[in-house]
N, C-alpha and C positions, 0 to 999 in steps of 0.2 A: 209705505207709500210716499212717492214724490209729492212735495208741497204743491208743484204745479199741477198735479193731477187732481188734488183736492180743489184748487181754484176752478179747474175745468168742470168738476162735479157740480159745484156751485150754480154754474150756468146751464148745465145740461139735465140736472136730475128732473127738472119740471117738464122737459119737452122731448128729450132724446128717446127714440123708440125703445131702445134696450132698457134704460132705466124705468120708463113708463111701463112698459109691458110686464117686466118683472114685478114692480110694485102692484099692478092690478092683479097679477097672478096670486101674489102671496096674500094680498088684501082680500080676495074672494075666499081663500083658505082659511084666514083668520076668522072672517064673518061666520063661516060654516062651522068652525070647530070651537072658537073662543070669541064670541060676539062682544062688542063694547057693552057696558064701560069697564071691561076687565083692566087691570094693570098689564101694560105691555113694556117689556124692557127690550131695547135693541142693543146687541153688542157690535161695535164697529158702526158708527152712525154716518160716517162719510161727511157730506155737507148738510146732513138733517133733512133731506127732502122727504124720506120716508117718515120719520117721526112727525113732521109737519102734517103730512097727509093723514096720518092715523089719529092724530090729535084731533084733527077737523072733523073726524066722524065718530068721536066720542070716547075714544080710548084714553086712559090715564097713561101718560108715556114717560119713560125713563130711558136715559142713554148713556153708555159708557164708550169712550174711545181713548186710544193711547195718544192722539194729537191734540195739543193745546187749541189748534187752529179750528179743529172739528167742533170743539166745545164752544168756540167763540161764535162760529157760524151759527149754532144751534141757538145760543142765546140771543144773538141778533134777530133771529126769526121768532123770538118770544117763548122758547122752549127753555124753561129754567131748570128742570130736574135732570141735569146732564153733568157728568164729571169725568176728569181724566182718569183713566184706570186701565190697567194691564190685565187682559181677560185671563191670563194664566194665574193671577192672584185671586184669593177668595173675593167674591163680588160684594159691593157695598149695597146690597139689596136684601131687604127683610126676608128671612126663609119662609117658605110657603106662602108667599104673597102674590106672586105674578100669575096670572092666567096664561100669558104668552111670553116666550123669549124668541126673539128674531135673530138669526145670524144669516144674513145675505152676502154671499160671497166674501165669507169672513174666515171660515176655518182653514182654508188653504194659506193664509197668511200667517198661521200660528204654528210654532215649532213643536208644540204638545197639544194638540186640538182635543184630545180625550180629557186632559185637565180642565179645559174651559167647558167642555160639556158637562162634567161633574159639578162645576161651580154653577152653571146655568141651571142644572136640574135642582139644586138646593134652593133656588129662588122660586120654583114653581109650587103653586098649589097641588094637592094630590092628583087633580084632574087636568092639571096644566099641560102645555105642548110647547115644544121647541120646533120652529119653523126654520127650514135652512135651504139655501142654494149654495152649490158648489160647482166649479168648472169641471167638465168631464174630459176623459180621454188623455191619460198620461203620454200618449204618443203625440199629442199636439202641444206639449210643453215646449216652449220657445223663449226668445229674449224677451217678447212681450211679457210673458209671465213673471221672468226674472225682474224686469224694470217695475212691474206692479207689486213685487214683494212676495210672490207666491213661493211656498215650499213644495207644492205639489198640484197635480190635477188628479181627479178622482176617478176610480172605477166604482161600480155599485158595491163589489165584495170589500173594497177598502172602507167605504163608508159604513156598511154593515159591522165590519170588525171594530171600527172606533166607537160605534154606538154600543156594541156589546161590552168592549173594554170599559166603558163608563158606567156600566150596570143598568142600561137603559134599553128601551124597547122601540123599534123602528116600525112605526104603524104603517106607513106607506112611503114609496119612493119611485119616481119615474124620471125619465129624461124631459128636458124642456129645450126649446129653441132648436128644433129640427130643421126649420125652413132656412137658416143661414149656414148649415153645417157644410154644404158643398162650397160656398164662397169662403169659409173659414179655413178649411183644407186648403184650397187653392192659394190663399193669402199667406198661410203658414209656409208652404212649399216655397213660394216665391221669396218669402223673406229669408229663407235659408241660404239662398244664392245671392239676395240683394238686401242686406239688412237695412232696416228702415232707421232714419235719423230723427224721426219725429216723437221720441220718447214714448209717453203713455197716452198720447191723444187717441180718442176714439175716432175711427173712420168717419169723415164727414159724408152726409147724404143730404140730397135736396129735400125740400118740404114734401114733395109729391112721394118720393122714395119712403121718407119717414113714416107719412100716413099709410102707405102700402104695408110696410113692415109691422105696424101697430095693427092693421087689419088682419094680416096672417097670424100674429100672435093671438089676437082676439079668437080666430077660428081654432088655433091649437089649444087655447084655454078651454074651449068647450068639448072638443073631441078628445083631448088628451086623457082624461079620466076614463073615457070609453074604451079606448083602443090600447092604452098603456104606453104609447110613445116609444118605441123600440130604440130610437136614436135621438140625439140632440146634443148641443154644445154644453148644457149644464144638467146637473141633477137636482131635483126639488123634492123635499120631503117633510114629514112631520115625525117627530120622536116624542115619546111620552116616558113616565117613570116606570 
């Protein structure tokens, strides 16, 4: 990840619709499957906005990230149990201790995601869960993904294969963020003919549009489990041992 993107995250994680909606989605899943005060370990903490939120509702939080800057962000916000670590290496987390491991838009950044899943699983209690999101549709892979440090975008079969290779069980998986898919497709097509010079910046939206997108995400969060969401820019799911 570009350092400039990390600094942007620090200002956007608390308000930008995509970060907020994704955190709300995963928080609802966490509270359903692994309620606080369980130990929650996040791999790839970004600017620590998620950890701060989960700590505030009662989780014991621990974070791992490959960037010194991410760890500094977390500690500035009062989150002490964080450390620099390569997720490909054995995790510095006590085995069988974590109720939840969270990997939000992280696996696509890893050259060997199966290895990271194996390490994550070792930290889980017997009933612990891994919660993940990944970007969907390899055909949407673009310069944006390259600048973000992505190795891939996922199909559902790719995710199932990686979970199986790690010796784990995929409890469920569905698409998320269907409501922005048409705009994302149009933007990717446009950028193939007219590349952007804005690095990894998130597209700016007005406050009104930001609130509208949060509202759409809230509706999708309620109906998604009922209808299965046949499409969406991301995949979201839960993995168990």
